[in-house]
Backbone as CSV, one residue per row, in Angstrom:
resi,resn,N_x,N_y,N_z,CA_x,CA_y,CA_z,C_x,C_y,C_z
1,MET,10.910,-35.996,-18.102,11.603,-37.063,-18.710,11.069,-38.287,-19.272
2,ARG,11.494,-38.716,-19.798,11.014,-39.968,-20.827,11.928,-41.210,-20.493
3,ILE,11.352,-42.554,-19.939,12.516,-43.428,-19.284,11.606,-44.508,-20.031
4,ALA,12.676,-45.304,-20.842,12.366,-46.822,-21.458,12.632,-47.854,-21.060
5,LEU,12.026,-48.462,-20.231,12.180,-50.161,-19.235,11.894,-51.106,-20.355
6,GLY,13.445,-51.967,-20.310,13.829,-52.949,-21.483,13.684,-54.018,-20.834
7,GLN,12.496,-54.899,-20.245,12.554,-56.188,-19.874,12.963,-57.478,-20.398
8,LEU,14.279,-57.934,-20.632,14.705,-58.713,-21.294,14.764,-59.953,-20.958
9,LEU,15.113,-60.818,-21.623,15.478,-62.073,-20.464,17.388,-62.601,-21.445
10,SER,18.530,-62.013,-20.466,19.758,-62.473,-21.026,19.851,-64.106,-21.540
11,THR,21.238,-63.936,-22.544,21.630,-65.497,-22.527,22.921,-65.713,-22.163
12,HIS,23.709,-66.895,-22.644,24.637,-67.178,-22.047,25.221,-66.498,-23.616
13,ASP,24.907,-65.735,-24.309,25.509,-65.443,-25.656,25.589,-64.316,-25.620
14,SER,27.148,-63.378,-25.517,26.657,-61.870,-25.387,26.961,-61.152,-26.243
15,GLN,26.950,-61.727,-27.705,26.229,-60.891,-28.822,24.878,-61.419,-29.290
16,HIS,24.490,-62.370,-28.934,22.643,-62.070,-29.241,22.037,-61.487,-28.180
17,ASN,22.827,-60.915,-26.624,21.740,-60.315,-25.777,22.342,-58.780,-26.497
18,LEU,23.665,-58.522,-27.044,23.593,-57.142,-27.472,22.806,-57.350,-28.806
19,GLU,22.079,-57.730,-29.587,21.320,-57.372,-30.583,19.532,-57.329,-29.920
20,ARG,19.675,-58.016,-28.625,18.650,-57.396,-28.141,18.953,-56.013,-27.746
21,VAL,19.647,-55.579,-27.419,19.467,-54.316,-26.702,19.753,-53.160,-27.898
22,ARG,20.368,-53.920,-29.093,20.226,-52.840,-30.344,18.469,-52.791,-30.807
23,GLU,18.138,-54.157,-30.380,16.361,-53.679,-30.942,15.877,-52.677,-29.705
24,LEU,16.038,-52.830,-28.991,15.681,-52.093,-27.521,16.061,-50.634,-27.314
25,ALA,17.285,-50.307,-27.880,17.809,-49.075,-27.995,17.109,-48.581,-29.434
26,ARG,16.385,-48.855,-30.963,15.654,-48.517,-31.616,14.355,-48.141,-31.182
27,ARG,13.871,-49.009,-30.321,12.573,-48.560,-29.943,12.206,-47.178,-29.217
28,ALA,13.270,-47.495,-28.258,13.529,-46.204,-27.282,13.819,-44.956,-28.281
29,GLY,14.423,-44.933,-29.123,14.684,-43.500,-30.198,13.496,-43.436,-30.672
30,GLU,12.723,-44.631,-31.521,11.839,-44.115,-31.752,10.671,-43.007,-31.216
31,ASP,10.638,-43.818,-29.856,9.670,-43.542,-28.467,10.215,-41.883,-28.121
32,ARG,11.449,-41.595,-28.469,11.905,-40.150,-28.050,12.029,-40.265,-26.438
33,ALA,12.978,-41.316,-26.392,13.088,-41.707,-24.623,14.260,-40.661,-24.432
34,ASP,14.630,-40.426,-23.160,15.774,-40.182,-22.925,16.773,-41.129,-22.087
35,LEU,16.375,-41.941,-21.635,16.514,-42.862,-21.185,16.354,-44.322,-21.230
36,LEU,17.060,-45.290,-21.370,16.299,-46.464,-21.703,17.461,-47.241,-20.455
37,VAL,16.332,-48.637,-19.446,16.996,-48.535,-18.823,16.974,-50.492,-18.870
38,LEU,18.369,-50.964,-18.574,18.022,-52.615,-18.961,18.401,-52.980,-17.620
39,PRO,17.904,-54.804,-17.373,18.574,-55.011,-16.436,20.312,-55.124,-15.933
40,GLU,19.995,-55.635,-15.129,21.764,-56.575,-14.058,21.782,-57.538,-15.204
41,ALA,23.057,-58.072,-15.786,23.545,-58.868,-16.376,23.112,-59.290,-17.846
42,THR,22.460,-58.262,-18.623,22.035,-57.743,-19.936,23.251,-58.412,-20.682
43,MET,24.797,-58.018,-20.505,25.898,-58.882,-21.245,25.669,-59.972,-21.314
44,PHE,25.636,-60.527,-20.164,25.512,-62.296,-19.831,24.803,-62.498,-18.716
45,ALA,23.752,-63.847,-18.940,23.026,-64.416,-17.980,24.025,-65.313,-16.948
46,PHE,23.578,-65.140,-15.604,23.797,-65.714,-14.476,23.790,-66.909,-14.498
47,GLY,24.922,-67.802,-13.993,24.552,-69.362,-14.086,26.234,-70.092,-14.714
48,ARG,26.787,-69.153,-15.549,28.033,-69.643,-15.702,29.189,-68.721,-15.624
49,SER,30.267,-69.338,-15.418,31.366,-68.287,-15.525,31.220,-67.131,-16.236
50,LEU,31.612,-66.073,-15.423,31.643,-64.434,-15.657,33.195,-64.206,-16.328
51,LYS,34.298,-64.588,-15.808,35.563,-64.053,-16.013,36.354,-64.044,-17.234
52,ASP,35.260,-65.302,-18.288,35.889,-65.463,-19.607,35.197,-64.466,-20.477
53,VAL,34.084,-63.820,-20.088,33.323,-62.112,-20.755,33.396,-61.260,-20.220
54,ALA,34.301,-60.894,-19.163,34.516,-59.814,-18.514,35.410,-58.794,-19.622
55,GLU,34.755,-57.560,-19.592,35.707,-56.931,-20.689,35.538,-55.544,-20.072
56,PRO,36.884,-54.718,-20.383,36.524,-53.231,-19.649,35.685,-52.036,-20.815
57,LEU,35.612,-51.234,-19.972,34.373,-50.400,-20.476,34.686,-49.550,-22.116
58,ASP,35.852,-50.236,-22.082,36.238,-49.481,-23.897,36.408,-50.478,-24.706
59,GLY,36.009,-52.031,-23.882,35.942,-53.074,-25.048,34.816,-52.965,-25.769
60,PRO,34.668,-54.263,-26.656,33.480,-53.863,-27.785,32.430,-53.847,-27.161
61,TRP,32.078,-54.771,-26.388,30.642,-54.853,-25.872,30.108,-53.252,-25.527
62,ALA,30.593,-52.684,-24.453,30.287,-51.464,-24.071,30.163,-50.411,-25.000
63,THR,31.245,-50.264,-26.112,31.365,-49.521,-27.106,30.313,-49.731,-28.096
64,ALA,30.114,-50.537,-28.627,28.852,-50.903,-28.838,27.371,-50.667,-28.441
65,VAL,27.157,-50.752,-27.094,26.536,-50.040,-26.097,26.259,-48.386,-26.652
66,SER,27.456,-47.625,-26.476,27.689,-46.399,-26.346,27.850,-46.112,-27.968
67,GLU,27.870,-46.851,-29.188,27.242,-46.365,-30.576,25.507,-46.722,-30.574
68,LEU,25.129,-47.123,-29.808,23.655,-47.235,-30.563,23.107,-45.769,-29.328
69,ALA,23.501,-45.545,-28.118,23.342,-44.243,-27.507,23.173,-43.370,-28.776
70,ARG,24.643,-43.077,-29.218,24.842,-41.910,-29.811,23.741,-42.068,-31.036
71,GLU,23.856,-43.315,-31.642,23.078,-43.706,-33.215,21.266,-42.656,-32.888
72,HIS,21.353,-43.418,-31.438,19.567,-43.375,-31.531,19.218,-42.119,-30.501
73,SER,19.885,-41.349,-29.878,20.197,-39.969,-29.045,19.475,-40.602,-27.986
74,VAL,19.773,-41.458,-27.083,19.309,-42.297,-26.086,20.282,-42.583,-25.482
75,ALA,20.468,-42.178,-23.968,21.060,-42.471,-23.167,20.403,-44.498,-22.512
76,ILE,21.717,-45.031,-22.227,21.506,-46.497,-22.312,22.021,-47.016,-20.809
77,VAL,21.596,-47.247,-19.854,22.034,-48.387,-18.863,22.105,-49.633,-18.876
78,ALA,23.068,-50.656,-18.635,22.805,-51.715,-18.997,23.988,-52.624,-18.009
79,GLY,23.489,-53.494,-17.351,24.466,-54.374,-16.756,25.471,-55.462,-17.642
80,MET,26.572,-54.985,-17.279,27.566,-55.957,-17.892,28.796,-56.758,-16.767
81,PHE,29.806,-56.831,-17.281,30.650,-57.513,-16.094,32.230,-56.865,-16.696
82,THR,32.872,-56.336,-15.657,33.965,-55.511,-16.181,35.292,-56.541,-15.307
83,LEU,36.557,-55.912,-15.830,37.993,-56.606,-14.933,38.029,-56.138,-13.697
84,GLY,37.865,-57.655,-12.582,38.265,-57.254,-11.450,39.373,-57.694,-11.117
85,ASP,39.951,-57.981,-9.913,41.193,-58.106,-9.382,41.143,-59.329,-9.107
86,GLY,42.502,-60.145,-9.940,42.697,-61.658,-10.193,42.060,-62.370,-10.893
87,ASP,41.003,-63.455,-10.078,39.793,-63.957,-11.216,38.554,-63.507,-11.041
88,ARG,38.780,-62.447,-10.773,37.328,-61.746,-10.168,36.826,-60.843,-11.071
89,VAL,35.350,-60.163,-11.255,35.242,-59.752,-12.268,34.413,-58.538,-11.464
90,ARG,33.836,-57.345,-11.879,32.559,-56.317,-11.104,31.471,-56.068,-11.591
91,ASN,30.716,-56.553,-11.146,29.627,-56.474,-11.717,28.961,-54.689,-11.854
92,THR,29.211,-54.513,-13.046,29.003,-53.242,-13.346,27.857,-53.095,-14.385
93,ALA,27.721,-51.678,-13.973,26.053,-50.882,-14.852,27.007,-49.963,-15.914
94,VAL,27.063,-50.448,-17.051,27.538,-49.232,-17.986,26.749,-48.398,-18.509
95,ILE,26.973,-46.989,-18.320,26.320,-45.792,-18.306,26.898,-44.995,-19.658
96,ALA,26.117,-45.588,-20.906,26.449,-44.685,-22.103,25.490,-43.437,-22.555
97,LEU,26.031,-42.333,-22.767,25.013,-41.024,-22.993,25.745,-41.163,-24.657
98,PRO,24.642,-40.341,-25.065,24.806,-39.809,-26.860,25.564,-39.141,-26.555
99,ASP,26.250,-38.358,-25.987,27.227,-37.764,-26.450,28.711,-38.064,-26.582
100,GLY,28.486,-39.599,-26.841,29.566,-40.428,-26.606,30.481,-40.783,-25.571
101,THR,29.899,-40.323,-23.833,30.688,-40.367,-22.796,30.145,-42.090,-22.414
102,VAL,31.202,-42.760,-21.808,30.528,-44.141,-21.278,31.208,-44.033,-19.711
103,ARG,30.471,-44.244,-18.986,30.985,-44.849,-17.379,30.826,-46.026,-17.186
104,GLY,30.949,-45.756,-15.793,30.135,-47.357,-15.492,30.162,-47.023,-13.571
105,TYR,28.760,-47.936,-12.972,29.110,-48.309,-11.421,29.050,-49.218,-11.500
106,ALA,30.178,-49.741,-10.129,30.418,-51.606,-10.107,29.332,-51.592,-8.823
107,LYS,28.653,-52.413,-8.699,27.956,-52.731,-7.820,28.622,-52.644,-6.406
108,ILE,27.748,-52.349,-5.022,28.470,-51.992,-3.949,28.045,-53.057,-3.140
109,HIS,27.081,-53.300,-2.978,26.252,-54.644,-1.773,26.489,-55.969,-2.968
110,LEU,27.498,-56.794,-2.588,26.887,-57.982,-3.311,26.169,-59.022,-2.676
111,TYR,25.986,-59.617,-3.534,24.315,-60.476,-2.883,24.915,-61.976,-2.621
112,ASP,25.273,-61.782,-1.093,25.663,-62.949,-0.510,24.584,-63.398,0.435
113,ALA,23.651,-64.053,-0.240,22.094,-63.993,0.735,21.638,-65.591,-0.090
114,PHE,20.431,-66.007,0.339,19.988,-67.385,0.375,20.857,-68.307,-0.436
115,GLY,21.634,-68.525,-0.142,22.500,-69.632,-0.886,23.523,-69.107,-1.583
116,PHE,23.469,-67.591,-2.063,24.191,-67.548,-3.375,25.162,-66.803,-2.881
117,LEU,26.697,-66.968,-3.542,27.745,-65.959,-2.839,28.219,-65.455,-4.211
118,GLU,27.674,-64.344,-4.314,28.423,-63.380,-5.357,30.075,-62.941,-5.334
119,SER,29.980,-63.215,-3.628,31.418,-62.055,-3.572,32.483,-63.460,-4.041
120,ASP,32.493,-64.614,-4.260,33.121,-65.462,-4.941,34.052,-65.516,-5.557
121,THR,32.941,-64.645,-6.628,33.527,-64.610,-8.272,33.774,-63.015,-8.109
122,VAL,32.925,-61.886,-7.611,32.690,-60.516,-7.887,33.794,-59.435,-7.164
123,ASP,34.135,-58.483,-7.222,34.365,-57.907,-6.462,33.240,-56.474,-6.057
124,PRO,33.504,-55.655,-5.139,32.435,-54.846,-4.569,33.010,-53.627,-5.424
125,GLY,32.275,-52.622,-5.899,32.592,-51.171,-5.670,32.508,-50.486,-4.589
126,ASP,32.879,-49.010,-4.986,32.744,-48.553,-3.464,32.803,-46.754,-3.507
127,GLU,31.842,-47.251,-5.105,31.259,-44.954,-5.285,30.451,-45.043,-5.866
128,PRO,29.429,-44.524,-5.278,28.138,-44.660,-5.521,28.221,-43.434,-7.158
129,ALA,27.641,-43.298,-7.965,27.289,-43.139,-8.940,25.915,-42.021,-9.925
130,THR,26.345,-40.966,-9.939,25.148,-40.064,-10.576,25.531,-39.474,-12.259
131,PHE,24.432,-39.145,-12.738,24.793,-38.663,-14.287,23.574,-38.317,-14.563
132,SER,23.761,-37.031,-15.780,22.624,-36.260,-16.644,22.134,-36.740,-17.556
133,ALA,20.571,-36.994,-17.443,19.573,-36.905,-18.652,18.599,-36.482,-18.316
134,GLY,17.878,-36.251,-19.745,16.729,-35.205,-19.730,16.234,-34.304,-18.729
135,GLY,17.907,-33.595,-18.316,17.770,-32.723,-17.832,17.702,-32.771,-16.424
136,LEU,17.723,-33.941,-15.684,17.689,-33.911,-14.133,19.008,-35.149,-13.692
137,THR,18.905,-34.951,-12.835,20.289,-36.171,-12.224,19.759,-37.412,-11.844
138,VAL,20.655,-38.549,-12.290,19.887,-40.049,-12.093,20.914,-40.156,-11.530
139,GLY,20.743,-41.409,-10.009,21.049,-42.024,-9.684,21.077,-43.889,-10.027
140,VAL,22.447,-44.641,-9.852,22.414,-45.573,-10.359,22.513,-46.838,-9.119
141,ALA,21.795,-47.894,-9.436,22.303,-48.968,-8.668,22.205,-50.407,-9.297
142,THR,22.291,-51.613,-8.434,21.901,-52.377,-8.790,21.513,-53.415,-8.190
143,CYS,20.447,-54.622,-8.243,19.866,-55.038,-7.440,19.871,-55.421,-6.227
144,TYR,20.785,-56.192,-5.525,20.974,-56.245,-3.645,20.947,-54.929,-2.973
145,ASP,21.513,-53.532,-4.099,21.547,-52.473,-3.336,20.220,-52.197,-3.219
146,ILE,19.074,-52.573,-3.731,17.693,-51.871,-3.140,17.573,-52.244,-1.768
147,ARG,18.184,-53.275,-1.160,17.969,-53.253,0.336,18.384,-52.702,1.020
148,PHE,19.311,-51.642,0.820,20.218,-50.892,1.238,19.770,-49.112,1.170
149,PRO,18.897,-48.785,1.954,18.472,-47.465,1.473,19.669,-46.382,1.948
150,ARG,20.122,-46.417,2.562,21.301,-45.175,3.039,22.053,-45.079,1.214
151,LEU,22.224,-46.376,0.694,22.769,-45.986,-0.969,21.894,-44.975,-1.512
152,PHE,20.635,-45.175,-1.477,19.525,-44.623,-2.312,19.311,-42.615,-1.613
153,THR,19.608,-42.656,-0.208,20.008,-41.421,0.125,20.887,-40.904,-0.237
154,ARG,21.855,-41.490,-0.639,23.310,-40.532,-0.645,22.968,-40.106,-1.734
155,LEU,22.426,-41.092,-3.145,22.202,-40.416,-3.861,21.356,-39.330,-4.279
156,ALA,20.197,-39.226,-3.247,19.191,-38.137,-3.288,19.880,-36.962,-2.901
157,HIS,20.627,-37.139,-2.169,21.551,-35.886,-1.333,22.593,-35.356,-2.552
158,ASP,22.837,-36.297,-3.488,24.026,-36.144,-4.645,22.925,-35.337,-5.610
159,GLY,22.063,-35.154,-5.598,20.862,-34.586,-6.459,20.182,-35.593,-7.476
160,ALA,19.726,-36.766,-7.296,19.679,-37.287,-7.842,17.893,-37.651,-7.787
161,VAL,17.148,-37.547,-8.569,15.769,-37.455,-8.303,15.095,-38.632,-9.143
162,VAL,16.201,-39.313,-9.482,15.141,-40.247,-10.295,16.869,-41.490,-9.581
163,THR,16.340,-42.868,-9.578,17.369,-43.771,-9.035,16.552,-44.903,-10.159
164,VAL,17.791,-45.284,-11.019,17.525,-46.262,-12.006,18.310,-47.939,-11.408
165,LEU,17.539,-48.787,-11.139,18.199,-49.953,-10.813,17.764,-51.316,-11.668
166,GLY,19.102,-52.215,-12.347,18.565,-52.989,-13.031,19.291,-54.176,-12.245
167,ALA,17.909,-55.347,-12.116,18.374,-56.300,-11.037,18.477,-57.713,-12.106
168,SER,18.944,-58.905,-11.288,18.429,-60.360,-12.140,18.041,-60.888,-11.077
169,TRP,16.891,-60.801,-10.251,16.409,-60.900,-8.933,15.733,-62.476,-9.098
170,GLY,16.985,-62.959,-7.653,16.287,-64.457,-7.847,14.867,-65.047,-7.497
171,ASP,14.495,-66.139,-8.060,13.424,-66.259,-8.055,13.153,-67.485,-6.418
172,GLY,11.486,-66.963,-5.729,11.300,-68.383,-4.789,10.363,-67.687,-4.331
173,PRO,10.066,-68.222,-3.200,8.970,-67.517,-2.194,8.744,-66.000,-2.020
174,GLY,7.924,-65.583,-2.008,7.717,-63.917,-1.533,8.845,-62.661,-2.387
175,LYS,9.247,-63.068,-3.283,10.297,-62.760,-3.843,9.618,-61.424,-4.704
176,VAL,8.966,-61.945,-5.584,7.953,-60.217,-6.303,7.518,-59.909,-5.408
177,ALA,7.185,-59.926,-4.411,6.064,-58.932,-3.011,7.279,-57.926,-2.612
178,GLN,8.711,-59.005,-2.524,9.992,-58.092,-1.836,10.167,-57.063,-2.640
179,TRP,10.260,-57.072,-4.075,10.760,-56.808,-5.321,10.092,-55.326,-5.067
180,GLU,8.726,-55.323,-5.227,7.805,-54.227,-5.255,8.019,-53.175,-3.822
181,LEU,8.155,-54.352,-2.876,7.988,-53.333,-1.745,9.093,-52.310,-1.545
182,LEU,9.725,-53.327,-1.870,11.368,-52.433,-1.972,11.760,-51.468,-2.730
183,ALA,11.319,-51.634,-4.299,11.455,-50.406,-4.779,10.394,-49.226,-4.453
184,ARG,9.611,-49.507,-3.940,8.491,-48.324,-3.554,9.008,-47.625,-2.050
185,ALA,9.416,-48.578,-1.090,9.800,-47.873,0.218,11.305,-46.775,-0.633
186,ARG,12.244,-47.520,-1.436,13.529,-46.586,-1.948,12.675,-45.221,-2.343
187,ALA,11.697,-45.403,-2.711,10.847,-44.004,-3.354,10.377,-43.441,-2.514
188,LEU,10.089,-43.790,-1.364,9.699,-43.119,-0.539,10.767,-42.622,0.496
189,ASP,11.604,-43.450,0.342,12.713,-42.924,1.629,13.392,-41.752,0.967
190,THR,13.205,-41.776,-0.297,14.375,-40.554,-0.833,13.276,-39.486,-1.391
191,THR,12.177,-39.916,-1.541,10.826,-38.908,-2.265,11.295,-38.852,-4.166
192,SER,11.557,-39.277,-4.459,12.616,-39.727,-5.505,11.617,-40.656,-6.440
193,TYR,11.762,-41.069,-8.393,11.291,-41.819,-8.833,12.847,-43.151,-8.596
194,VAL,11.901,-44.483,-8.292,12.408,-45.400,-8.565,12.232,-46.121,-10.023
195,VAL,13.025,-46.439,-10.724,12.863,-47.292,-11.938,13.630,-48.659,-11.675
196,ALA,12.806,-49.974,-11.245,13.561,-50.835,-11.250,13.304,-51.685,-12.703
197,VAL,14.300,-52.025,-13.287,14.305,-53.175,-14.251,14.651,-54.408,-14.080
198,GLY,14.245,-55.381,-14.366,14.566,-56.873,-13.876,14.699,-57.959,-15.381
199,GLN,15.755,-58.938,-15.117,15.698,-59.589,-16.148,13.979,-60.229,-15.835
200,ALA,13.476,-60.896,-16.970,12.695,-61.659,-17.372,12.552,-63.044,-16.607
201,ASN,11.249,-63.790,-16.172,11.436,-65.235,-15.792,12.149,-66.157,-16.820
202,PRO,12.364,-66.715,-16.611,13.222,-67.905,-17.641,11.683,-68.805,-17.786
203,GLU,10.965,-68.850,-16.709,9.745,-69.610,-16.930,8.872,-69.012,-18.000
204,SER,8.988,-67.977,-17.992,7.927,-67.531,-18.553,8.121,-67.409,-20.360
205,VAL,9.098,-68.259,-20.752,9.414,-68.557,-21.973,9.662,-70.031,-22.205
206,GLY,9.166,-70.591,-21.180,9.282,-72.532,-20.934,10.642,-73.070,-20.910
207,GLU,11.702,-71.694,-20.343,13.415,-71.918,-20.097,12.967,-72.793,-18.421
208,GLU,14.356,-73.734,-18.185,14.492,-73.782,-17.085,15.324,-73.236,-16.384
209,ASN,15.521,-73.456,-15.091,16.955,-72.719,-14.508,17.012,-73.752,-13.495
210,PRO,18.265,-75.080,-13.865,18.279,-76.153,-13.317,19.308,-75.684,-12.178
211,ASP,20.049,-74.686,-12.456,21.375,-74.478,-11.132,20.724,-73.274,-10.347
212,LYS,19.777,-72.792,-10.478,19.039,-71.992,-9.244,19.982,-70.686,-9.637
213,ALA,20.287,-70.294,-10.379,20.886,-69.408,-10.871,20.168,-67.901,-10.612
214,PRO,20.435,-66.620,-10.156,19.492,-65.852,-10.246,19.065,-64.894,-11.245
215,ARG,18.640,-65.800,-11.950,18.064,-65.019,-13.328,17.448,-64.213,-13.616
216,GLY,15.956,-64.225,-12.812,15.012,-63.190,-12.984,13.540,-63.351,-12.661
217,VAL,12.666,-62.416,-12.025,11.545,-62.844,-12.170,10.468,-61.959,-12.793
218,GLY,10.872,-61.137,-13.363,10.292,-60.102,-14.327,9.919,-58.489,-13.135
219,HIS,9.208,-58.601,-13.645,7.623,-57.837,-12.839,8.554,-56.017,-12.551
220,SER,9.545,-55.689,-13.648,9.337,-54.234,-13.777,8.412,-53.229,-12.869
221,LEU,9.076,-52.368,-12.924,8.372,-51.252,-12.234,8.689,-49.817,-12.152
222,VAL,8.067,-48.911,-11.861,8.282,-47.335,-12.019,7.727,-47.448,-10.458
223,ALA,8.196,-46.887,-9.389,7.653,-46.444,-8.115,7.756,-44.675,-8.030
224,ALA,6.675,-44.242,-8.127,6.563,-42.352,-7.858,7.332,-41.913,-6.374
225,PRO,7.740,-40.894,-6.008,8.172,-40.263,-4.696,6.995,-40.443,-3.947
226,ASP,6.079,-40.722,-4.098,5.235,-41.119,-3.064,4.760,-42.304,-2.935
227,GLY,5.280,-43.037,-3.189,5.449,-44.862,-3.191,4.237,-45.476,-3.968
228,SER,3.565,-44.589,-4.745,2.962,-45.488,-5.827,3.154,-45.901,-6.987
229,VAL,2.971,-46.365,-7.363,3.070,-47.309,-8.419,2.942,-46.794,-10.057
230,VAL,3.378,-46.756,-10.908,3.254,-46.067,-11.888,3.468,-46.269,-13.159
231,ALA,3.811,-47.343,-13.220,4.204,-48.424,-14.175,4.578,-49.757,-13.787
232,ARG,4.284,-50.953,-14.600,4.637,-51.877,-14.116,4.296,-53.096,-15.155
233,LEU,5.432,-53.733,-15.366,5.217,-55.458,-16.496,5.170,-56.818,-15.689
234,GLY,4.715,-57.507,-16.474,4.498,-58.910,-15.980,5.724,-59.573,-16.047
235,ASP,5.788,-60.954,-16.346,7.110,-61.804,-15.966,7.898,-61.940,-17.099
236,ALA,7.067,-61.746,-18.073,7.602,-62.317,-19.146,8.639,-60.993,-20.246
237,PRO,9.672,-61.123,-21.249,9.969,-59.918,-21.682,9.000,-59.427,-22.533
238,ASP,9.559,-57.662,-21.966,8.592,-56.835,-22.250,9.431,-55.448,-22.462
239,TYR,8.405,-53.957,-22.692,9.374,-53.063,-22.886,8.222,-51.877,-22.902
240,THR,8.008,-51.257,-22.022,7.135,-49.684,-21.957,7.899,-48.355,-21.809
241,VAL,7.361,-47.096,-22.214,7.706,-46.161,-21.937,7.205,-45.428,-21.087
242,VAL,7.901,-44.483,-20.060,6.920,-43.868,-18.914,7.342,-42.511,-18.689
243,ASP,6.346,-41.562,-18.900,6.885,-40.081,-18.481,6.828,-39.668,-17.015
244,LEU,8.134,-39.023,-16.902,7.883,-38.741,-15.550,8.195,-37.245,-14.939
245,ASP,7.432,-37.096,-14.261,7.199,-35.283,-14.026,7.981,-34.844,-12.608
246,PRO,9.354,-33.915,-13.139,10.186,-33.354,-11.785,9.438,-32.935,-11.038
247,GLU,7.949,-32.133,-11.221,7.498,-31.515,-10.322,7.164,-32.184,-9.352
248,LEU,6.674,-32.976,-9.647,6.055,-33.858,-8.195,7.235,-34.583,-7.429
249,VAL,8.067,-34.745,-8.136,9.315,-34.833,-7.221,9.717,-33.325,-5.815
250,GLU,9.676,-32.659,-6.670,9.254,-31.103,-5.730,9.000,-30.841,-5.027
251,ARG,7.053,-31.219,-5.352,6.109,-30.959,-4.485,6.252,-32.299,-3.616
252,THR,6.587,-33.258,-3.682,6.753,-34.329,-2.708,7.676,-34.112,-1.418
253,ARG,8.726,-33.752,-1.881,9.451,-32.844,-1.243,9.447,-31.905,-0.333
254,LYS,8.566,-30.866,-0.746,8.125,-29.719,0.057,7.412,-30.388,1.234
255,ALA,6.383,-31.260,0.696,4.918,-31.683,1.300,5.501,-32.546,2.827
256,ILE,6.803,-33.713,1.804,7.329,-34.315,3.475,9.007,-34.183,3.419
257,PRO,9.653,-33.305,3.476,10.524,-33.164,3.635,11.815,-34.042,4.184
258,VAL,11.584,-35.555,4.021,12.593,-36.514,4.499,14.049,-36.310,4.731
259,LEU,14.368,-35.760,3.564,15.698,-35.653,3.208,16.278,-34.638,4.057
260,ARG,15.356,-33.484,4.479,16.108,-32.449,4.990,15.897,-32.592,6.687
261,ASN,14.771,-33.380,6.946,14.629,-34.003,8.303,15.350,-35.073,8.991
262,ALA,16.089,-35.788,8.284,16.829,-36.922,8.888,17.640,-36.182,9.938
263,ARG,18.028,-37.015,10.553,19.006,-36.323,11.870,20.026,-37.481,11.764
264,GLU,21.373,-37.001,11.999,22.181,-38.410,12.459,21.992,-38.822,13.301
265,LEU,22.351,-40.235,13.666,21.956,-41.095,14.865,23.108,-41.945,15.531
């Protein structure tokens, strides 16, 4: 399975961001990737009101992403915002498949941490999500979800051999180290690949973040089922393609069957 990682830097212009998705989808198609993974908040960066940009999964933004998936024969997972209850939105990963199927995963664990309250404006989801790409089952998670191992083991028990996670990881002391540690830990927890794609760091292109919104730190990575890092990016906008070996998942699960050995306590 070939996965493309698109580490972009979203703006507060959803159409500008869509053009960046268009460029990355073209590159992923040319590279014959099965799946393009983009960050949380690809549609619209944190730091401004989200309710005015939220759209349904059959709205124009997700529909445009779906058309790109069909045009370039590549599945696409990208962060957007859909309609929630009242003035709230849902922090949603749109899953657009080459056959025209469009689904969504609403982020389950909301980022009420480090002085930021995502729950002030966002409704949580409650349903894990998997889909098929490149002949494999893929799980989906978003940002703060990475701190909750049970979601990842649930996805593995649901058949996922790869879990993709988009993030807009808040900067701060030790946050890059935590990001990598958590991605590698979730890979070890599930003996699966974890493909963690974050927003680039605004500082990498000379932008300031005066509101201290969780804009991103970059450092996207792919962790193998043995916890090793098989690909990583820096803090600036970037792109790479990685070939995943499903037989490594099978071998690792035979050698250390943590999913089978786990007991309910």
